[in-house]
C-alpha positions as CSV (number, residue, x, y, z in Angstrom):
1,M,4.7,-23.5,-9.6
2,A,7.8,-22.1,-7.9
3,N,9.7,-19.3,-9.5
4,S,7.2,-18.7,-12.3
5,I,6.8,-15.2,-13.8
6,H,3.6,-15.0,-11.8
7,D,5.3,-15.7,-8.4
8,E,8.1,-13.2,-9.3
9,H,5.4,-10.6,-10.0
10,L,3.8,-11.1,-6.7
11,M,7.2,-10.7,-4.9
12,L,8.0,-7.6,-6.6
13,Q,4.5,-6.2,-6.3
14,G,4.5,-2.9,-4.5
15,L,8.2,-2.3,-4.8
16,P,9.7,0.8,-6.2
17,S,11.7,0.4,-9.5
18,D,15.0,1.1,-7.7
19,V,14.7,-1.9,-5.2
20,L,15.8,-5.4,-5.9
21,F,14.2,-8.6,-4.5
22,I,16.9,-10.7,-3.2
23,S,15.3,-13.6,-1.3
24,E,12.4,-14.5,1.0
25,F,12.0,-16.4,4.3
26,M,8.6,-17.9,5.4
27,E,7.0,-19.5,8.2
28,L,3.3,-19.0,7.8
29,P,1.7,-16.7,8.6
30,K,4.9,-14.6,8.6
31,A,7.1,-13.9,5.8
32,V,10.0,-11.5,5.2
33,Q,11.6,-10.4,1.9
34,V,15.3,-9.4,1.7
35,L,15.5,-6.2,-0.5
36,Q,18.4,-4.1,-1.8
37,K,18.3,-0.5,-3.1
38,K,20.0,-0.2,-6.5
39,S,21.2,3.5,-5.7
40,D,23.3,2.7,-2.7
41,F,23.1,-0.9,-2.2
42,T,21.6,-0.7,1.2
43,Y,19.8,-3.9,2.4
44,G,16.3,-3.9,3.7
45,L,13.6,-6.1,5.2
46,R,10.0,-6.1,4.0
47,Y,7.8,-7.7,6.7
48,C,4.6,-9.5,5.9
49,Y,2.0,-11.2,8.0
50,K,-1.0,-13.1,6.5
51,G,0.0,-11.9,3.0
52,R,-0.2,-8.1,4.1
53,T,2.8,-6.0,4.3
54,L,3.6,-4.5,7.5
55,G,6.4,-2.3,6.4
56,I,10.1,-2.0,5.1
57,E,13.0,-1.4,7.4
58,W,16.4,-0.3,5.8
59,F,19.8,-1.3,7.4
60,E,22.7,0.9,6.2
61,G,26.1,-0.7,6.5
62,K,25.0,-4.2,6.9
63,N,25.9,-7.1,4.4
64,Q,23.8,-9.7,3.0
65,N,24.7,-12.4,5.4
66,W,23.7,-10.2,8.2
67,I,20.5,-9.2,6.7
68,E,19.4,-12.7,5.9
69,D,20.3,-13.8,9.4
70,A,18.0,-11.0,10.7
71,A,15.3,-12.1,8.2
72,E,15.3,-15.7,9.4
73,D,15.4,-14.7,13.0
74,W,12.3,-12.5,12.6
75,V,10.4,-15.0,10.7
76,L,11.2,-17.9,13.1
77,S,10.5,-15.8,16.2
78,K,7.4,-16.7,18.4
79,D,6.5,-13.0,19.1
80,D,3.0,-12.3,18.5
81,I,2.2,-9.9,15.6
82,K,-0.5,-7.2,16.1
83,P,-0.7,-5.4,12.7
């Protein structure tokens, strides 16, 4: 069931309370979540591979269009992931 409260909980799992979940891009086994800090509106990406978080990278001065393009590029890339 998409967009259920359970799904939303999983998307927010492990995020600090001052971080907003914006969107998610998936091409299994990779996924990347677009985030935004509430304090200064900085956008970031949370990289995931096979359901495990690899890390979060923050991008100061970038807008939502830029960050979502970067998210899509990463998830669609054919690069090998070595967590």
